[in-house]
GUKE-77923 format. One line per 5 residues: number of its first residue (from 1); for each residue z, x, y of N, C-alpha, C. Coordinates in steps of 0.001 Angstrom, whole numbers, plus 524288, in hexadecimal, padded with zeros to 5 digits. Each point is the difference from the previous one (the first is absolute). Layout:
BEGIN
NUM> Z,X,Y,Z,X,Y,Z,X,Y; ...
//
This chain:
BEGIN
1> 85613,7DB01,8202C,7FE3E,80447,80398,7FB91,8010A,7FF22; 7FC04,802E6,80393,7FC04,80216,7FFAA,7FFDA,804C6,800A5; 7FEF0,803C0,7FBA4,7FF93,805AC,80180,7FB89,80244,80280; 8013D,80422,801EA,7FB5D,802F1,80261,7FC6C,8030F,7FC55; 7FC32,800DA,8024E,7FC4C,80439,7FC8C,8014C,806E1,801F1
6> 80388,7FF35,8051E,800E4,80532,80167,80467,800BE,801F6; 80262,8043D,7FFEE,803BD,8037E,8013F,8010C,803C8,802F7; 8033A,8001E,804B3,80014,804D7,802D3,80437,802E0,7FDEE; 7FEB7,804BA,7FED8,80410,80310,7FDFC,800E8,80687,8038B; 80356,80157,8001F,80048,805D3,801DE,7FFB7,80405,7FC85
11> 7FBAC,803B7,80314,7FE16,80442,7FC22,8003F,804E7,802FB; 7FF46,8050B,7FDCF,7FF87,80447,80215,7FA6F,80271,8006B; 7FCFD,80046,80425,7FADB,800D9,80112,7FFA6,805E9,80110; 7FCAB,80270,7FBE4,7FEE2,8056A,801FC,7FBA1,80238,802BA; 8005F,801C0,8054C,7FBF1,80152,8020D,7FD46,803C8,7FFE1
16> 7FBA1,800F3,801D6,7FCEE,80436,7FE7B,80125,805B3,800F3; 80560,7FFC4,80390,80258,805B4,7FFB4,8049F,80039,7FCB3; 80034,7FBA5,7FCD6,8044C,7FEB6,7FAFA,805B9,7FF4E,80349; 7FFB9,7FCF4,80327,80468,7FE12,80389,80136,7F9E7,7FE54; 80510,7FF7E,7FE0C,80119,7FB4D,7FE6B,8016B,7FB8E,80398
21> 7FCC5,7FC53,80139,801BF,7FB1D,802FB,80212,7FB42,7FD87; 803C4,7FDD8,80180,801FD,7FB3A,7FDB8,7FCCA,7FB25,802DD; 7FDB4,7FD87,7FCAC,7FE1F,7FB75,801B3,7FF51,7FAFF,7FCB5; 7FDF0,7FB44,8018A,7FE6A,7FC8E,7FCF6,7FB05,7FEF6,7FE1A; 7FFFC,7FDF9,7FB05,7FB20,7FE66,7FDE4,7FEC9,7FB36,7FE1C
26> 7FC22,7FE13,7FF86,7FEE2,7FAB6,7FCF0,7FED1,801C2,7FAAD; 8034E,7FD7E,7FB94,7FFA9,800E4,7FAB7,7FDCD,7FAE0,7FDB9; 7FC94,7FFB3,7FCD9,7FDE5,7FB70,7FCC4,804E7,7FE6D,7FB7A; 800D7,7FA8C,800E2,804C4,7FE0F,7FBCD,7FD1F,7FFFA,7FB3D; 8043E,80174,7FC7A,7FDA1,7FEFB,7F9B2,80514,7FC84,7FDA1
31> 7FF06,7FB96,7FDBA,803C7,7FD0C,7FD88,7FD08,7FE00,7FAAE; 80559,80027,7FB7A,7FEA2,7FD76,7FB0D,7FF07,7FAFC,80163; 7FBAC,7FDAC,7FC86,80009,7F99F,80017,800C7,7FE73,7F9E8; 80341,7FC38,7FEE8,7FFB9,7FEF9,7FA7C,7FD24,7FA3D,8001B; 7FCFC,7FED4,7FC58,7FD86,7FB4C,7FEFF,8014C,7FDB2,7FC5D
36> 801FD,7FABD,7FFC3,7FF91,7FCC1,7FADE,7FCEA,7FB5C,8015A; 7FD6C,7FFA1,7FB00,7FC25,7FCAF,8001A,8008C,7FB58,7FBD0; 8025F,7FB3F,8029B,80233,7FBCE,7FD4E,8050A,801C9,7FC5E; 801DA,803A8,8030F,80612,80171,7FEC9,800E2,802A9,7FA67; 7FABE,8011F,7FD21,7FF15,8024C,7FC3A,7FDF2,80576,80069
41> 7FB7E,800D1,8023A,7FE58,805B0,7FF9F,801A2,803F2,80580; 801F5,803A6,7FD99,8013A,8035E,80634,7FC16,80457,7FF32; 7FF41,80125,80604,7FB0D,80405,80068,8035D,8033E,80366; 8009D,80537,80235,801B3,802BB,80330,7FBF7,80263,803B1; 8002D,7FF34,804EA,7FC86,802DF,803D8,8027B,802F0,803A8
46> 7FE69,80424,801CD,8016F,80339,803F9,7FBFF,7FF8B,80582; 800C9,7FE7A,8042A,7FC6B,7FE6F,80410,801FB,80042,804C2; 7FCF4,7FEC3,804E7,80103,7FF41,803EE,800A7,7F9B2,80076; 805EF,7FEC8,802AF,80095,7FB42,80093,7FCC4,7FC41,802A3; 7FEB6,7FA96,7FE1B,7FC93,7FDB0,802D2,7FB5F,7FD3E,7FC2A
51> 7FEA6,7FBC6,80145,7FAAE,7FDC1,7FC92,80235,80025,7F9DB; 804BC,7FEBD,7FEF4,801A7,8010B,7FAEB,7FD81,7FC41,7FD8E; 7FF08,7FAC7,80210,7FDDD,7FC71,7FC97,7FA7D,80134,7FE71; 7FC9A,8033F,8040A,7FAAA,7FFF8,7FE37,80054,804DA,7FC51; 8040A,8041F,8005B,7FFBB,80395,7FBED,80097,7FDF2,7FB59
56> 8038A,7FCDF,7FE90,800DC,7FCA0,7FAAD,7FAE8,7FD94,7FDCE; 7FCE6,7FCAF,803D1,7FCB4,7FE6F,7FE9A,7FAB4,8029E,7FE3B; 7FE13,8052F,80330,7FCD5,802F8,7FF8F,80128,80316,7FAF2; 804F1,800BE,7FED8,80269,802EE,7FAF3,7FD6B,7FC9D,7FB99; 80163,7FA10,7FF4E,7FF59,7FC2F,7FC1A,7FA8F,7FFD6,7FFC5
61> 7FCA2,80065,80527,7F9BD,7FE5B,7FEEE,7FD04,805A8,7FD12; 802A4,80572,800D4,7FEAF,80426,7FDE8,80296,7FFDC,7F9EC; 800CB,7FDF5,7FF2F,8032B,7FEFA,7FA17,7FC00,7FB34,7FCD1; 7FD4C,7FDA9,80405,7FC9B,7FCAF,7FD52,8020B,7FB68,7FF76; 805A5,7FEBB,80138,803EE,7FB97,7FF83,7FE50,7FAF4,8035E
66> 7FEA0,801A9,803D7,7FFE2,7FBDE,8036C,7FA50,7FEA0,801E5; 7FDEA,7FC09,80169,7FBD5,7FF7A,801C1,7FF0F,7FA40,803AE; 8047B,7FBBC,7FF58,7FF80,7FB5D,80326,80441,800A2,803A9; 7FFBD,7FEFD,804B2,804BF,7FF45,80501,803AF,7FC6B,7FDE7; 7FDED,7FBB9,7FDF3,802D5,7FBB2,7FE1D,80342,8024F,7FB33
71> 80000,80421,7FDC5,803F1,80212,7FBEE,80511,801DE,8032F; 7FF96,8004F,8043E,804BB,80303,80299,80322,7FB4C,802DF; 804AD,80013,7FDED,803D2,7FBCF,8015E,803D0,7FF71,80507; 8019D,80692,7FF72,803A7,80103,80532,8018A,8059E,7FF3B; 8028A,8029C,804AE,80196,80433,80116,80656,7FF20,80194
76> 8044A,80452,7FE8B,80508,80075,803BA,80109,8061C,7FF97; 80033,80153,80495,80110,80691,80117,805AF,7FF7E,80081; 80417,8039A,7FDA7,803FF,80157,8010D,800F3,805EE,8020F; 80213,8015A,80496,80020,80572,80104,8069D,80246,80017; 800F1,8039B,7FD95,80512,802C7,8001A,7FEF0,805AA,80165
81> 804A4,8031A,7FFAE,80013,80422,802D1,7FD19,803ED,7FABC; 8008C,7FF4D,7FB21,7FDF8,80361,7FB89,7FB20,7FEE4,800C5; 7FD17,7FAD1,7FEA6,7FB89,7FF78,7FE8C,7FDDA,7FA5B,80173; 7FBD1,7FEA9,8004D,7FDD4,7FA2D,80162,7FDE3,7FE16,7F9EA; 8011B,7F9F8,800C8,7FF14,7FDFE,7FA48,7FC8F,7FAC8,802E0
86> 7FBAE,7FF86,7FD22,7FC26,7FB42,800B8,7FFCF,7FD15,7FA80; 8019E,7FBD3,800BF,7FE41,7FD33,7FB9B,7FB33,7FC62,800A6; 7FCCD,80011,7FD35,7FB59,7FD0C,80045,80060,7FB8D,7FA8A; 7FD71,7FBAB,80254,7FF6E,7FAF5,7FBCD,7FAB6,80006,7FF14; 7FDB4,800A9,7FC11,7FA88,7FE26,7FF42,7FFBD,7FC44,7F936
91> 7FC4D,7FE7E,8003C,7FDFA,7FC1C,7FB99,7FFDE,80336,7FB47; 801EF,7FD89,7FC9A,801C0,80200,7F9C5,7FC46,80430,7FDDB; 7FADC,7FDF0,80105,7FA7B,803DA,7FCEF,8004C,804D9,80393; 8020F,7FFF8,80463,7FEDA,805EA,802F3,803E7,80262,7FE3D; 8048E,7FEE4,7FE39,805B5,802B1,7FE06,7FE62,801E7,7FB59
96> 7FCB7,7FCAC,7FBCD,7FF4C,801A0,7FAFC,7FB9A,8053A,800A7; 7FBD7,7FEFD,803D5,7FCE6,804D2,7FFD1,800C6,804BA,80435; 80606,7FED0,801AE,80204,8060B,8029B,80236,80402,7FCA3; 7FE5F,804F4,8000A,8022E,803AC,7FDAF,805D6,80051,80127; 80286,80045,7FC34,805C4,80127,80090,801E8,80696,800FC
101> 7FF26,8018D,80410,8012D,8048A,80015,80349,801E5,80530; 8023B,80292,80015,804FC,80156,8036E,7FE92,80387,80455; 7FB2E,80347,800A4,7FEA8,8026E,8032A,7FAE9,7FEFF,802D6; 7FEE3,7FE30,8040A,7FB48,7FE1B,800F2,7FB3F,8039C,80132; 801C5,80519,80095,7FC6D,80440,7FEA6,7FEF0,80210,7FB2B
106> 80208,7FDD1,7FB6C,7FEC4,801F1,7FB08,7FDEE,7FB65,7FC71; 7FDBF,7FCBD,80282,7FDC1,7FACA,7FC7A,7FBD8,801BE,7FD7F; 7FFFD,7FD96,7FAE6,7FBBC,7FF82,7FBCE,7FAD1,7FDFE,80304; 7FBE4,8019F,7FEA4,7FB36,7FD0A,802C9,7FCF2,7FD07,7F951; 7FEEE,7FCA5,80188,7FB66,7FD6C,7FC2D,7FA79,80052,802D3
111> 7FD14,7FE52,7FBB9,7F99B,800EC,80250,7FF15,7FA1B,80228; 80383,7FD73,80030,7FEA2,7FACF,801BD,7FCD1,7FEE4,804A5; 80214,80356,803A3,800B6,7FD99,8054A,7FC95,80329,80445; 7FB65,8021F,7FF26,7FCF7,80263,80427,7FD05,7FAD4,800D7; 7FEDB,800C2,804E6,7FBA4,7FA4F,80291,7FBB4,7FFFB,7FE47
116> 7FE07,8044D,7FB8B,7FA00,7FFAC,7FE7A,7FDC2,8039C,8038F; 7FBCA,801AA,7FC92,7FBD1,80478,8024B,7FCE8,7FC11,803F7; 7FF0E,802D3,80465,7FF06,7FD25,8049F,7FB23,7FF9D,8002A; 7FD53,7FBBC,7FF8E,7F9E8,7FFD0,80136,7FE6E,7FE11,80538; 80349,800CD,8048B,7FD22,7FE33,804C0,7FCBD,803D1,801DE
121> 7FD34,7FD0D,8042C,7FB17,80454,803A3,80215,80031,80445; 8049F,80158,8015A,80158,80047,805EB,7FE06,805D4,80155; 7FFE6,80078,805FE,7FFF1,80500,8014D,80380,800A3,80528; 800D7,80518,801B0,80455,801BC,8031F,7FE46,80391,801F0; 7FFF7,801EE,8065E,7FF1C,8034A,80174,8031E,80465,8011E
126> 80057,804B1,7FF84,803CF,80452,80004,80322,7FE91,805C4; 7FD10,7FE97,80354,802A2,7FFBB,80530,80348,7FB18,80091; 7FFC9,7FB50,7FBCE,80333,7FC60,80022,80458,800F3,7FC30; 7FECA,8044D,7FCB9,80580,80290,7FC8C,803F6,8026B,803F0; 7FC6E,8022F,802ED,803E4,8041B,803F5,80334,7FBF1,803BF
131> 7FD0E,7FBF0,801AF,803DD,7FB6F,80303,8047F,7FEB4,7FD0E; 7FEB5,7FE17,7FB7E,8046C,7FDF5,7FCBC,8036E,80386,7FF5A; 7FF4E,805D8,7FF24,80460,803D2,8006F,8022F,7FEBD,804C7; 7FD9E,8009D,8046A,803AF,7FFCE,8053F,802C2,7F9BF,80109; 7FE59,7FD52,7FE06,802F3,7FA07,7FF4A,8063F,8024C,7FD72
136> 7FF01,80248,7FB0C,8043D,8013F,7FCF0,803FE,80305,802D0; 7FD32,8042E,8028D,80331,804B9,802E2,80302,7FC96,803CC; 7FE4A,7FBD5,80387,80135,7FD68,803A9,805D9,7FD1A,7FF4F; 7FFAE,7FE18,7F9D8,803F2,7FCCE,7FFB5,804B7,802DB,7FBF0; 7FF89,805EB,7FF8C,80336,8033F,7FE5D,80615,80122,8022C
141> 801B2,7FB61,802D6,804A9,80152,80365,804FD,802E9,7FDB2; 8004D,7FF3E,7FB48,803B4,801F3,7FDAA,7FF1B,806CE,7FF0A; 7FB48,80125,7FFBD,7FE42,8059A,7FDFE,80054,802A0,80655; 7FE0F,7FD77,802D4,7FF2B,8024C,804C9,8060D,80157,802F8; 804A9,7FCB1,7FEA3,8051C,801B8,800B4,801C8,803FF,7FCB9
146> 7FE47,8006A,7FAA2,80451,802A9,7FCDE,7FC69,8038A,7FCAA; 7FB4F,7FF8A,7FFA3,7FC5C,803CC,7FC60,8006E,7FF9A,7FAFF; 8034D,7FBAD,7FE0E,8021E,7FFC8,7FA43,7FED1,7FAF5,7FDF8; 7FC7F,7FE7E,80014,7FC40,7FA18,7FE21,7FA1B,800A1,7FE54; 7FE88,7FC93,7FD29,7FA3C,7FE60,7FD54,7FF17,7FBA6,80202
151> 7FA9A,7FE6E,8005B,7FEE1,7FB39,80198,7FA26,7FE8A,7FCF6; 800AB,7FB61,7FF8F,7FB31,7FCC1,7FC61,7FE69,7FC04,8040D; 7F9B1,7FF9C,800EE,7FF63,7FB5F,8030D,7FB3A,7FC71,7FC55; 7FF71,7FB98,800BE,7FBF2,7FD63,7FC27,7FD52,7FB63,804D7; 7FA11,8029F,7FFBB,7FCCE,7FD31,803C1,7FCAB,7FD2E,7FD6D
156> 7FE4E,7FB4C,801B3,7FB59,7FCD7,7FE9C,7FB01,801E4,8008F; 7FAF7,7FDC6,7FD75,7FB1E,8037A,80165,7FF43,7FF9B,805B6; 80136,7FC4D,802A9,7FDD2,800D2,8059E,80404,803DA,802B5; 80382,802C6,7FE73,802DA,803AD,80281,805BC,7FEAE,80201; 8002E,7FB96,7FF52,8068F,7FBE5,80154,80494,80344,7FD99
161> 802AB,8009B,802EF,804E3,80239,7FB55,8034E,7FBA6,7FE2D; 80117,7FF9F,7FAE3,800FB,7FB6D,7FED8,8072E,80101,7FDB7; 8008F,80563,7FF0F,805A2,80079,7FEC4,7FFA0,80784,80045; 80658,8017F,80300,80103,80482,7FF94,80601,8016B,7FF58; 8008B,803E8,7FCFD,805AA,80171,7FF99,800CC,80638,7FFD0
166> 80572,800BA,8010D,8014A,805BD,80005,804A6,800C8,7FCC1; 80018,80381,7FD42,80427,80122,7FCCD,80193,8057D,7FEF0; 803C9,801E0,7FE8E,8011D,805F5,7FE92,7FEA9,800E2,7FBE5; 7FDBC,7FC3B,7FCF5,7FC65,8009D,7FA9B,7FAE9,7FC83,7FFEC; 7FC7A,803BA,7FEF2,7FA61,7FE33,7FFF8,7FF40,7FB10,7FD24
171> 8020A,80081,7FBA9,7FFD7,7FC10,7FC6E,80329,7FABF,80000; 80423,800B9,80375,8026F,7FAE8,80385,7FD02,7FDD9,803DD; 7FE07,8048E,80228,7FB7C,7FDC2,804FE,7FC85,7FC6D,7FD5B; 7FCCB,801C8,7FDB3,7FC0C,7FC3E,7FBD0,801C1,7FBD0,7FE8B; 80450,7FF37,7FD0E,80282,7FB2B,7FE82,80181,7FCE2,804A9
176> 801EA,801C7,803C3,80052,7FBD4,80533,7FC23,7FE34,8021E; 7FB1F,8035F,800E7,7FBFB,7FF44,8029E,7FCFB,7FAC1,7FC98; 7FFEE,800ED,7FA1A,7FDEB,7FD07,7FCD6,802C2,7FA99,7FFEE; 80540,7FF49,7FFE0,803FE,7FBAE,8007C,7FE60,7FDEF,804D6; 80013,8026D,8040A,7FE6A,7FE0F,80536,7FB3C,7FB4E,8015C
181> 7FB82,8040F,7FD4C,7FB30,7FC57,7FF41,800CC,7FA29,7FC88; 80142,801D1,7FAE3,800C7,7FB32,7FCD6,8037C,7FACF,802F1; 804D1,801C7,801A8,80356,7FD35,802C0,7FCAA,7FC55,80446; 7FD09,80181,80346,7FCDB,7FE70,803F2,7FB9C,7FDCE,7FD66; 7FD5B,80007,7FAAB,7FBE4,7FCFF,7FE41,7FC06,8036F,800DA
186> 7FFE8,803B2,802B4,7FB9D,8044F,800B7,7FE1E,8058E,7FC3B; 802C0,7FEAC,7FAC5,7FF44,80436,7FCEB,7FA28,7FFB7,7FD88; 7FE2A,7FAF7,7FE7B,7FB65,80133,7FE98,7FBE0,80123,803D4; 80051,80144,8057F,7FC6B,8016C,80378,800B5,8054D,800CD; 80221,8028B,7FC92,801DC,8068D,80298,7FB77,8023C,7FCBD
191> 7FE13,80397,803D2,7FACB,80275,7FE4D,7FFD9,806AA,8000C; 804A4,801E2,80403,80025,80560,80182,80526,80123,7FEED; 80206,8043A,7FF38,80512,80133,7FFA9,7FFA2,805E5,802BA; 8046B,800CF,802FA,80057,804F1,803D5,805E5,8023F,7FE24; 80094,8058E,7FFBE,80644,80146,7FEC2,7FEB8,80514,8029D
196> 8048A,800C9,801FC,80159,804F7,80228,8014A,80457,7FD2F; 7FFDF,7FE28,7FA52,80367,80577,7FD5A,7FB00,801B6,7FC90; 8011B,803BA,7FC96,7FD76,801E1,7FC0B,7FCD2,7FB9E,7FB16; 7FBEB,7FF05,7FEDB,7FE79,7FB91,7FCDE,801CE,80215,7FA03; 805CA,8001A,7FE9A,80169,8014E,7FA60,7FE66,7FA67,7FC17
201> 800AC,800FC,7FB7C,7FE12,7FC9B,7FBBF,80310,7FB34,801C8; 804A3,80099,7FFD1,803E5,7FB3E,8000F,7FE82,7FD05,804B3; 7FF62,80165,803B1,7FD89,7FCF6,8046F,7FB64,7FCFC,7FFCA; 7FC7E,80451,7FD4A,7FAB4,7FCC5,80029,7FEC0,7FC43,7FC34; 80437,8018A,7FADB,80127,7FBBC,7FC23,8019A,7FA3F,801BF
206> 80356,7FFD7,804B8,80159,7FB9C,801A2,7FC52,7FCB5,802DE; 7FD61,80373,802E8,7FD42,7FD1F,8042E,7FA9A,7FEFA,7FD38; 7FE4E,801DB,7FB58,7FC75,7FD73,7FD04,8012E,7FC46,7FCD2; 80542,7FDFE,7FFF2,80132,7FA60,7FED5,7FF5E,7FB57,80412; 7FD9F,800A0,80443,7FD94,7FD9D,803D0,7FC50,7FFDD,7FFFE
211> 7FD30,7FBFC,803A5,7F936,7FF55,7FFB8,7FCDD,80498,802AE; 803BE,804E6,80279,7FD48,803B0,803FD,7FBFA,80230,7FC5B; 7FBAA,8022B,8035D,7FB56,802A1,7FE9A,800B6,804B0,80143; 80204,80217,804A7,8001B,80403,8021F,805DD,80239,800B6; 801B6,80492,7FE1B,8053E,80251,802A5,7FFBD,80585,80271
216> 8011E,8009F,803DE,7FEEF,803FE,803B1,80648,8029C,80107; 800BF,80466,7FF0D,80534,80334,8012E,7FEFF,80523,803EA; 80416,7FF33,800E3,80004,80630,80565,800E3,8046E,7FD96; 802B3,7FF4D,7FABE,80024,8041E,7FCC9,7FC31,8019E,7FBA4; 800C4,8032F,7FCE6,7FC2E,80114,7FB32,8010A,7FBE1,7FB63
221> 7FCA1,7FF48,7FC3F,7FFB3,7FC17,7FAD8,80205,804DB,7FC09; 801E6,7FC87,7FB84,8000E,803C6,7FB2F,7FC9C,7FE78,7FC95; 7FF4B,802DF,7FC6D,7FB01,7FF82,7FC4C,80155,7FA24,7FCFA; 803BA,7FE0B,7FD77,800A1,7FB83,7FEED,7FEA5,7FC2A,803FF; 800A2,7FF57,80489,7FEC9,7FC0C,8049D,7FA89,7FFF8,7FE0F
226> 7FDA3,804EF,80230,7FA2B,800EB,7FED0,7FCF4,7FD1E,7FBBD; 80289,8004F,7FC48,7FEB3,7FEF4,7FA57,7FFB0,7FA22,7FF62; 80402,7FDA3,80300,80203,7F9FF,7FFD2,7FBA9,7FCC5,80328; 7FFE6,8031E,804C1,7FB65,7FD23,803A5,7FB9D,7FFE7,7FDD6; 7FDAB,80530,7FD3D,7FACE,80063,7FF06,7FFBD,7FAA1,7FAA1
231> 8035A,7FF62,7FDEB,80147,7FBF6,7FB97,7FEAB,7FBB2,80164; 80276,7FE82,804EA,8009B,7FB99,801A0,7FB75,7FE24,80465; 7FD97,8044E,80158,7FB68,7FFD1,80452,80325,7FDDA,8053C; 80412,80269,8013B,802B7,80030,804AB,7FEC1,805E1,8040A; 7FEEE,7FEF1,803F9,7FE6C,80438,80436,80537,80175,80052
236> 8012E,8054B,7FE2A,8040C,803B0,80270,7FE6B,80402,80360; 8031A,7FF93,804D8,7FF38,8058E,80395,80508,8022A,801BB; 7FE82,804DA,80083,80632,8027F,80117,7FEA8,8034A,8047A; 803BD,803D5,801EE,80041,80247,8049B,7FDAF,7FD74,803D8; 801E3,7FCE7,8010C,7FD8A,7FBA1,80432,802E7,80205,805EF
241> 7FBED,801B7,8027B,801D9,80108,80689,7FC2C,7FC7F,802BA; 80058,801AF,805CF,7FE3B,7FC69,8046B,7FA0A,80097,7FF02; 7FD17,8032F,7FCD4,7FA63,80106,7FFF4,7FEB8,80196,7FB85; 8021E,7FEBB,7FC18,7FE48,80412,7FA3A,80401,7FC58,7FC6B; 7FD1F,80160,7FAFA,80380,7FE70,7FBDE,7FBD5,80274,7FA6B
246> 80317,800AB,7FC03,7FD9F,8004E,7FBAD,7FEBE,7FB82,7FC7C; 7FCD3,7FEBC,7FD5D,7FEE7,7FBE7,7FC1A,80054,8009C,7FA94; 80235,7FF66,7FC0D,80057,8010B,7FA64,7FD6E,7FBBE,7FBF1; 8009C,7FC5E,8036D,7FD29,7FB2D,7FC1E,7FDF5,7FADE,80389; 7FC54,7FDC6,7FD20,7FE39,7FC56,802D1,7FD83,80094,80519
251> 7FC7D,804C3,80016,7FD69,80174,80485,7FC63,7FC41,80240; 7FD6C,7FC0B,7FCED,7FB95,7FC47,80228,8025A,7FBE0,802FB; 804A6,80023,8005C,80334,7FB7D,80463,7FF97,802DE,8051F; 7FED0,80526,8011D,80134,802C7,804FA,7FA12,7FF8B,800FA; 80089,7FEDA,8065A,7FA89,7FF08,80203,7FFCE,806B3,80207
256> 7FB6B,801E2,7FE09,7FE36,804C5,80129,7FC73,80216,80238; 7FF55,80454,803C7,7FA7C,800FE,802C0,7FB38,8010B,7FD2F
//
C-alpha cells in the first residue's frame, strides 16, 4: 500500500464571532520510520511518508558514511499500521562508517564531513535568489494544503532545479533533497540551497556537507549557522522575501549595485 501525505479530518473551526463550525481540514500525515541498515544498525525517524529511500541516503551522506552510489545495493519498504520499516542494504564499508544511533535527530557529528572551505568565484544576483525562492514556493504542494511542512530545494549554478523535498521536519526535508540529488547523480552539481524554514544550525550543518556555496532561508539564521557559514565561506541569506533579504556571510557572491 502507498500511504498518503495528507489526511482529511473533521475539526471545529471558531469564527470571528466565536461561533463553532464543523468542517473538514487537511492534516499533514506524520508517521514513524524504522531504518535497518544491513539488518544491523537501527535508526528511528519521524517523517512525512514518501521518498524514504532518499531520506535514508541523505542521512548516510550527512554522517559521512556514503560517498558512492555503487555502495547502495537495495531497498525494501514494509508498511504496517504502527510504523513503516525500510531495509537498506549497503556495502560493508558504509556500515562500518555509520553511527549506531537509535534516533536520527540526535546523532553525534564528527569533524569529517564538511565539503571544505568554498574557494569558488561564483556570483549570483539578488533577483536570481528571489526567483529560486519562487520556484521553491511553487513546489510546496503539501504546505499549500496543510500549512504543516518545510521544504528544501537544491539548484545548479544555472538555476536548474535538481531536487526538492517537503517534510513535516526541516531536517528530514534536507535529507530527502540531498538523497534525491545523490540518487539522480546530480549532488556534485548542487550550488544553491533554498529552504522555507529558519536556518537553524542542524539544517545548515547538513547542507554544508554538500557542495552548495549559498544557503538562503525564508526564516532567520541562528548564531551557530552564521559562524559555520563564515568559517566555510558559504553565503548565508535569511528573511528571504520576494524583493529583499539579509546576507549574513559570503556577501562577495551576491552582485550588489
